[in-house]
C-alpha positions in Angstrom: 96.7 67.5 117.7 97.3 69.3 121.0 96.7 73.0 121.4 99.7 74.5 123.2 99.1 77.4 125.6 102.6 78.9 125.2 105.0 78.7 122.2 108.2 80.2 121.0 107.8 82.2 117.8 110.0 82.6 114.8 110.0 86.3 114.1 110.2 88.0 110.7 113.3 90.2 110.0 112.6 93.4 107.9 115.7 94.9 106.3 114.2 98.4 105.9 116.6 101.1 104.7 116.4 103.4 107.8 117.7 100.6 110.1 121.1 100.5 111.7 123.6 98.6 109.6 124.6 95.0 110.2 125.1 93.8 113.8 124.7 97.4 115.1 121.0 96.8 114.6 119.0 95.2 117.5 116.7 93.8 114.9 119.6 91.8 113.4 120.9 90.7 116.8 117.4 89.6 117.8 117.0 87.7 114.5 120.1 85.6 115.2 118.7 84.6 118.6 116.1 82.3 117.1 117.7 79.1 115.7 115.5 78.6 112.6 115.7 82.3 111.6 119.4 82.3 112.2 119.7 79.3 109.9 117.6 81.1 107.2 119.9 84.1 107.4 123.1 82.1 107.2 121.8 80.4 104.1 121.5 83.8 102.6 125.0 84.9 103.5 124.5 86.0 107.0 124.0 89.5 108.4 125.7 91.9 106.1 127.8 94.8 107.5 126.5 97.3 104.9 122.8 96.2 105.0 120.4 98.1 107.2 118.0 96.1 109.3 115.1 98.3 110.4 112.6 96.1 112.1 111.9 92.6 113.5 108.3 91.6 113.7 107.9 89.6 116.9 104.1 89.1 117.1 102.6 89.2 113.7 100.0 87.4 111.6 100.2 90.1 108.9 100.9 88.9 105.4 103.8 91.4 105.0 105.8 89.7 107.8 104.1 86.6 109.4 105.6 84.9 112.4 105.5 81.1 112.8 105.8 78.7 115.6 109.5 77.9 116.2 110.5 74.3 115.3 107.4 73.8 113.1 106.1 74.8 109.7 103.0 76.3 111.2 102.3 80.1 111.1 101.0 81.9 114.1 97.9 82.7 112.1 97.3 79.0 111.4 97.8 78.2 115.1 95.2 80.7 116.1 92.8 79.5 113.3 92.9 76.0 114.8 90.9 77.2 117.8 90.2 81.0 117.8 88.2 80.9 121.0 91.0 79.1 122.9 93.8 81.4 121.7 92.1 84.8 121.4 89.5 84.5 124.2 85.8 85.2 124.2 86.1 88.8 125.1 88.2 89.5 122.0 86.1 87.4 119.7 82.9 89.0 121.1 84.2 92.6 120.7 82.2 94.0 117.8 85.0 96.4 116.6 87.7 93.7 116.8 85.5 91.1 115.1 84.7 93.5 112.3 88.3 94.6 111.6 90.3 91.5 112.6 88.0 88.5 112.4 89.6 85.5 114.3 93.0 87.3 114.2 95.4 89.2 116.4 94.3 92.8 116.6 97.8 94.1 116.9 101.3 93.9 115.4 104.3 93.8 117.8 107.8 94.8 116.8 111.2 96.0 117.7 112.7 98.8 115.6 116.4 99.7 115.5 117.3 102.8 113.4 119.8 105.6 113.1 118.2 107.4 110.1 114.8 109.1 110.1 111.8 107.0 109.1 109.6 108.5 106.3 107.5 111.6 107.2 104.2 109.7 107.4 100.8 109.0 108.8 98.5 106.0 108.8 95.1 106.1 107.2 91.9 105.4 109.1 89.8 102.4 108.1 87.7 104.3 105.5 90.7 105.9 103.7 92.7 102.7 104.0 90.0 100.8 102.0 89.9 103.6 99.4 93.7 103.6 98.9 93.7 99.8 98.7 91.0 99.9 95.9 92.7 102.8 94.0 96.1 101.0 94.0 94.5 97.8 92.8 92.8 99.5 89.9 95.9 101.5 89.0 98.6 98.9 89.4 96.6 95.7 89.0 97.8 94.5 92.5 98.4 95.8 96.0 101.9 96.5 97.2 101.8 99.7 99.3 98.2 99.2 100.6 97.5 95.5 101.4 94.9 95.8 104.1 92.1 98.3 105.0 92.7 98.6 108.7 93.6 101.7 110.6 97.0 101.8 112.2 97.2 103.7 115.5 100.5 102.9 117.2 102.8 103.5 120.1 106.6 103.6 120.3 108.4 102.9 123.6 112.1 103.5 124.0 114.6 100.7 124.7 117.5 103.1 124.2 117.6 106.9 123.9 114.8 107.7 121.3 114.1 110.8 119.3 110.9 111.3 117.3 108.9 113.9 115.4 105.3 113.5 116.7 102.5 115.9 115.8 102.4 119.6 115.1 103.6 122.2 117.5 100.8 124.2 119.1 100.0 127.2 116.9 101.1 130.0 119.3 104.4 128.2 119.9 104.9 127.6 116.2 104.1 131.3 115.3 106.7 132.5 117.8 109.4 130.2 116.3 108.6 131.1 112.7 108.7 134.8 113.4 112.2 134.4 114.9 113.8 132.5 112.0 113.9 134.3 108.7 114.6 131.2 106.8 111.4 129.6 108.0 109.4 132.6 106.8 110.8 132.1 103.3 109.0 128.8 103.0 105.5 130.3 103.1 103.4 132.9 101.3 103.2 136.2 103.2 99.4 136.1 103.2 99.4 132.6 104.7 101.8 133.6 107.4 99.9 136.8 108.3 96.7 134.8 108.5 98.4 132.2 110.7 99.9 134.8 113.0 96.5 136.6 113.4 94.8 133.4 114.5 97.5 131.6 116.4 96.9 133.2 119.8 93.1 132.7 120.1 92.1 130.2 117.5 89.6 127.5 118.2 90.6 123.9 117.9 89.2 123.7 114.3 90.7 127.0 113.3 94.1 125.9 114.6 93.9 122.8 112.5 92.9 124.7 109.4 95.8 127.1 109.9 98.3 124.2 110.3 96.8 122.6 107.2 97.6 125.7 105.2 101.2 125.8 106.4 101.7 122.1 105.8 100.1 122.3 102.3 102.5 125.0 101.3 105.7 123.5 102.6 105.1 119.9 101.6 104.4 121.0 98.0 107.6 123.0 97.7 110.1 122.1 94.9 113.8 121.7 95.6 114.6 124.8 93.6 112.6 126.8 96.2 113.6 125.2 99.5 117.1 124.0 98.8 118.6 127.6 99.0 116.7 128.1 102.3 118.2 124.9 103.7 121.7 125.9 102.6 121.3 129.4 104.2 120.1 127.8 107.4 123.0 125.4 107.5 125.4 128.2 107.0 124.0 130.3 109.8 123.9 127.4 112.2 127.6 126.7 111.5 128.5 130.4 112.1 126.1 131.4 114.9 125.1 128.2 116.6 121.7 126.7 117.4 121.0 128.6 120.5 121.3 131.9 118.5 119.5 130.8 115.3 116.7 128.9 117.2 116.8 131.0 120.3 113.0 131.6 120.5 112.4 127.8 120.5 114.2 127.4 123.8 111.3 128.9 125.6 109.3 125.8 124.5 111.9 123.1 125.5 109.7 120.2 126.6 109.7 119.5 130.3 110.5 116.2 132.0 110.2 112.9 130.2 109.4 114.5 126.8 113.0 115.8 126.9 114.9 113.1 128.8 118.1 114.0 127.0 118.1 117.5 128.7 118.8 119.2 125.4 117.6 122.7 124.7 115.0 122.8 122.0 117.4 124.6 119.8 120.1 121.9 120.2 117.6 119.2 119.4 116.4 121.1 116.3 119.9 121.3 115.0 120.6 117.7 115.7 117.6 116.3 113.9 118.1 118.7 111.0 121.7 117.5 110.6 120.7 113.8 110.8 118.0 114.3 108.2 120.3 116.2 105.8 123.1 113.7 106.2 120.7 110.8 105.4 118.5 112.3 102.6 120.3 115.4 101.3 119.3 119.0 100.8 116.6 118.2 98.2 114.3 116.2 100.5 111.5 118.4 101.6 110.8 116.3 104.7 113.9 117.6 106.5 112.7 121.2 106.5 109.0 120.4 106.8 109.5 118.3 110.0 112.0 120.8 111.5 109.7 123.8 111.2 106.3 122.3 112.1 106.7 119.4 114.4 107.3 118.5 118.0 110.6 116.8 118.8 110.4 114.3 121.6 113.6 113.0 123.3 112.9 109.9 125.5 114.8 107.6 127.7 114.3 103.8 128.1 110.7 103.1 129.2 109.2 106.4 127.9 106.9 106.3 124.9 104.6 108.2 122.6 101.2 107.5 121.2 100.1 108.1 117.7 96.6 107.9 116.4 95.4 107.2 112.8 96.0 110.3 110.6 98.7 111.7 113.0 101.8 113.1 111.4 105.1 111.5 112.7 108.6 110.4 111.8 110.9 108.5 114.2 114.5 109.8 114.0 116.8 107.5 115.9 116.7 104.8 118.6 115.8 101.3 119.5 112.1 100.9 120.4 109.3 98.6 121.1 106.6 99.5 118.6 103.1 98.1 118.6 100.2 99.1 116.4 96.8 97.9 115.2 97.2 94.9 112.8 97.9 96.9 109.6 100.8 97.9 107.4 99.3 101.0 105.7 101.3 104.3 105.3 100.8 107.5 103.5 104.1 109.4 103.2 106.2 112.0 101.5 109.7 113.2 102.5 112.5 111.8 104.5 113.4 109.2 101.9 109.9 108.5 100.5 108.3 109.9 97.4 104.5 110.4 97.4 103.3 107.1 98.8 99.5 107.6 98.7 99.8 111.0 97.0 100.7 114.4 98.5 97.1 115.7 98.2 95.8 112.7 100.2 98.6 113.3 102.7 97.5 116.9 103.3 93.8 116.2 103.4 94.0 113.2 105.7 96.1 114.5 108.6 94.5 115.1 112.0 96.6 118.3 112.6 96.7 117.3 116.2 98.8 120.0 117.9 99.4 119.2 121.5 102.5 120.3 123.5 105.2 117.6 123.5 104.6 116.7 127.1 101.0 115.7 126.3 102.1 113.1 123.8 103.7 110.8 126.3 102.3 107.4 127.0 101.0 107.0 130.5 102.0 104.0 132.6 101.4 102.4 136.0 104.2 100.6 137.9 103.4 97.7 140.2 100.4 96.8 138.0 97.7 94.9 140.0 97.7 92.0 137.5 101.4 91.5 138.3 101.0 89.8 141.7 104.7 90.4 142.7 104.7 94.1 141.7 107.3 93.8 139.0 105.3 94.7 136.0 104.7 98.1 134.4 101.4 98.5 132.5 101.3 101.1 129.6 97.8 102.6 129.3 97.6 102.7 125.6 94.7 104.9 124.3 94.0 102.5 121.5 91.4 99.7 121.5 93.5 97.0 120.0 96.2 96.5 122.6 98.0 97.5 125.8 101.7 97.0 126.6 103.5 95.5 129.6 107.1 95.4 130.8 108.3 93.1 133.5 111.8 93.4 135.1 113.1 90.4 137.0 116.2 90.8 139.1 118.4 88.4 141.1 116.7 89.5 144.3 113.2 89.4 142.8 113.4 86.8 140.0 109.8 85.8 139.6 106.5 87.5 138.6 103.0 86.0 138.3 100.5 87.6 135.8 96.8 87.1 136.3 95.1 85.7 133.3 94.7 88.3 130.5 91.5 88.6 128.5 93.3 88.3 125.2 96.5 86.8 123.8 100.0 88.0 124.7 102.9 88.3 122.3 106.2 89.0 124.1 110.0 89.3 123.7 112.8 88.8 126.1 115.1 91.9 126.0 117.5 90.9 128.8 118.6 87.7 130.4 116.9 84.3 130.3 113.3 84.0 131.2 111.2 80.9 131.8 107.6 81.5 130.8 104.9 79.2 132.1 101.3 79.0 131.1 99.3 76.4 133.0 101.5 73.2 132.9 103.5 74.3 129.8 106.8 76.3 129.7 109.3 77.7 127.4 112.7 79.2 128.3 113.7 82.1 126.1 116.9 84.2 126.0 117.5 87.8 124.9 116.0 88.5 121.5 113.6 85.5 121.5 109.8 85.9 121.2 106.8 84.0 122.3 103.0 83.8 122.3 100.6 82.9 125.2 96.9 82.2 124.7 94.2 84.2 126.4 92.7 83.4 129.8 95.5 81.6 131.5 97.8 82.6 134.4 101.4 83.3 133.4 104.5 82.8 135.5 107.8 84.5 134.6 111.1 83.4 136.1 114.4 85.3 135.5 116.4 87.3 136.0 115.6 89.1 132.8 113.3 91.6 131.1 110.2 90.9 129.1 108.1 93.3 127.0 104.7 92.2 125.7 101.6 93.4 123.8 98.1 92.0 124.8 94.4 92.6 124.3 92.5 93.5 127.5 
């Protein structure tokens, strides 16, 4: 049996509840682009107008959403297992960390998300905690449903359309100024906790800052609806009467600059917008709505801008259509914004990194005219995560072709615009918008458009 260098993939559609409904979801649109997946969906009654479709997994060997080779019964995992060295490359196979965590497997999971409701307030455990949570669930439930692997799950999200996200904690001095200016926020915490936080916010060391943020998060995430619901209602009433730029006036001094605020909103306007979206979706008795609003950075990104999130970092995407890539894991600890205590609140509080960078520092760096794109049409995203990097290639009618020098590891990709012929060695596939593919390691790749291609790869 031959070993193809490039194949079209059959993705895996995930109808997660935060997704856009029906054909409004890019995940649903992309699913219908692949003939075999479209046939499966039509057998099940088609795309349903009232059903949310949150994600489509485009490059996945994970058991929760495995991709297969289009036109065959073979999974992507089985294709790779036929000849791991050929498909993954010697550099990946010989990487001690990768070999330990992802033996003879893809080290990443490549997706498109399409959502208009906030995802759960969440973080992803590191490898040690992931293994513990997996063992605890198996003992408690007799099987694993929420924790099905022990890998860490650092990730990035890059906007395909305007994208809003909660990512990480505000820096302590910024946060102290905002809490002092909003009486409703002060009602969420014990006076002693606030006074201690105020005293340390201006000159705390990194560890002291994290400890102070842990105290605040512990108090707010453990609040009961009877305590925080009146605060939420009071805040809603004052926003309706006075407006965001009055209620959250102090926050405007911390409006992110440049690409971290591509929408051009004031910080106050962004706070009101995400608060209203959260409340509309999950109601006044979901603690995530107020916890995220008070404590977290709000990023507003345009197409091509992205954020990076390490294991144990707090985050919750709010709305947008994005490329998401992560280490090959599906672990999540969460509470709030539609999720009740997945992994336990105490674990949630203890595990967080309490990273507190300004919003501008959370953006993913990239390099246009990447040197491995010989025609200068490829952007390389410098992902601070060992498992993968990202690329985006734009092919126009005046510059319709790109040549990528051989990558050290495998490439999973999706066409997001146009029709693109992808050639690896002597083999080619032509894919249209929404279709995905896989290219083995260590082979030159040619792209012919016009069109747009996004991909994840090990390098």
